[in-house]
N, C-alpha and C positions, 0 to 999 in steps of 0.2 A: 468394495476397497480395492483398492491396486494404483499400484505406483507404475508408470511407465515413462521407459528415457527415450526421447526424440531427438533428432534434429531437423532444427527449424531455422531458417528452410532448408529443406532438400540441398544438398551439396554444399553448404556454407560452411560445415565444420563448428558450428557454434549446437552445443547439445542443451535441451533442456529437459528438466523431471514435470512431469504431470502427475499430479495426485487426486483422488476421486476417494472420500473417504465420508462416510454416512450423509449424504448427498449433498456435499461439498467437494468444488474443486478448485485446484490451486495450481500453478505452475511457478515455477522457478529456474532461471537460466544458470547454468553451471558453468559453462564457460566451453573451451575449446579440446577438452580432455575427456573422451569418452570413457576411458577408465575410470576417471574420478566421478563421472556421471552415475556408473553404475554402482561405485560402491555407495555414493549419498544414496542412492536408490534403496539400496537392500538397509541402509541405515534407519531410512525414514520408515519404509517397509516394518522393519522390526519394532520401531516405535510403535506403530500406528496399532499393530498386533497385542502389544504389551498396553496399551491405552494412554502410552506418557505425551505422544502428542497429540494437540487438540486446536484443529484449523481456524476455529471461530476464536480462540484466546488470540493465538498467533496473529490473527489479520487486525483483530480489535487493536493491540499494544502497537502497530506501525502506525495506525492513522491518528492524526492530531485533531482534535476539538476543532469545529468548524472557528469560533471564536479565536483561539491561537494560530489558525491560519491565517485569517481576515487581518489578524491584528500583524503578523507579520508582513503580509501584501500589503496593507496602508502604511510601516513605516520604513519598508524596505523600496517599496516599487512608488508609490505615489506621494510621499514625502519628499523624494529626490527628484520626481519629474516633473510635478505638478505646480502650481502657484500654493502660497499657504492657504489662500481662503478654500480652496479646494479642497485641500486635506482636511481642514477642519471642519467642510460640510458634510465630507464623506462620513470622519470619525462620529459627529454628530449625528449623521443616520444610521450608522451601525449600531452607536448606544442605543438610540431612542427606540428603534424598530426592528431591526433584526437581532442582536443579542437576547434580547428578552424571550423570541420567538423559537430561533434555531442556535442560540449561541451553542448550546451543550448536548450537539447534534456531531457525529465523527463525519470528519468532511471524507467524501467520497472518491477514490481513487482512480475512477473512469473518467 
């Protein structure tokens, strides 16, 4: 278990907190204030010790379901930039083939 504060990239003045707990790693950008980054790191470390912070739960809650992400992409991007027939075809393919198999999977943020 560990919480580290680092400046990334070096000399940029941007501070990050790197958390390693129970084999999980997470990085959070804090900003340009080193003092604030150190304070946040101390609070996170205290929460880890108390067992108040679960990295797995917080990561899953931030991620949208694949179906929700694909619907947003379809409505905001495809519908406005492509022909109506293309939009309908994509929507049909998603509903018939993709959603039944991977619609209820969290979208990866990589």
